[in-house]
VOGU-3710 file (C-alpha; in Angstrom, 3 decimals, decimal comma):
1> mrkiiesvph> 148,436/-5,551/92,351  149,341/-1,931/91,633  152,244/-3,017/89,403  149,926/-5,228/87,379  147,419/-2,409/86,847  150,183/0,037/85,922  151,701/-2,421/83,416  148,476/-2,558/81,364  148,510/0,034/78,552  146,394/3,156/78,931
11> qfwmgllvaa> 144,638/2,446/75,618  143,320/-0,835/77,010  141,657/0,919/79,964  140,136/3,545/77,667  138,852/0,847/75,341  137,383/-1,046/78,269  135,694/2,117/79,528  134,245/2,906/76,092  132,996/-0,671/75,683  131,323/-0,539/79,106
21> aigayswvge> 129,673/2,800/78,250  128,358/1,459/74,935  127,073/-1,687/76,632  125,300/0,297/79,341  123,769/2,654/76,766  122,474/-0,220/74,618  121,090/-2,059/77,656  119,158/1,021/78,777  117,959/1,690/75,230  116,720/-1,887/74,817
31> sdyqqqvesa> 114,820/-1,808/78,107  113,190/1,511/77,129  112,158/0,012/73,793  110,690/-3,084/75,448  108,753/-0,893/77,886  107,307/1,153/75,002  106,245/-1,997/73,143  104,548/-3,418/76,238  102,846/-0,086/76,906  101,507/0,056/73,335
41> qlycemsdrg> 100,223/-3,529/73,604  98,437/-2,721/76,861  96,890/0,388/75,306  95,694/-1,608/72,298  94,134/-4,253/74,552  92,385/-1,661/76,695  91,120/0,321/73,702  89,792/-2,911/72,130  87,795/-3,503/75,313  86,463/0,044/75,117
51> awpvrpelkc> 88,035/1,131/78,395  90,374/3,704/76,821  89,853/5,922/73,756  91,346/4,814/70,447  94,546/6,542/69,315  94,889/6,156/65,518  98,652/6,847/65,569  99,255/3,523/67,377  97,716/1,506/64,516  96,389/-1,258/66,749
61> pkpdiqqglh> 95,376/-4,442/64,922  91,654/-5,108/64,676  90,485/-7,678/67,236  89,228/-11,045/66,003  85,536/-11,315/66,696  84,326/-14,861/66,520  80,687/-15,761/66,046  79,931/-17,370/69,417  81,759/-14,978/71,736  79,250/-12,125/72,024
71> lval> 75,526/-11,965/72,696  75,203/-9,493/69,832  76,067/-12,277/67,409  72,995/-14,248/68,489
//
């Protein structure tokens, strides 16, 4: 096994290491992005309900208010 590992060029191992580092970095970055998106969606939902204060920098979409959903509309 040692002879097989030693017969592989050094550049291959470095390339494999760099590719693994880039893959790990992109995987962590994607999961951070997804967490931020989910957090912003939760904040928008809670601020639409009136449970949390509105943050204008998030630019949450306006909720659809349909005629029959609220007693105020009666």
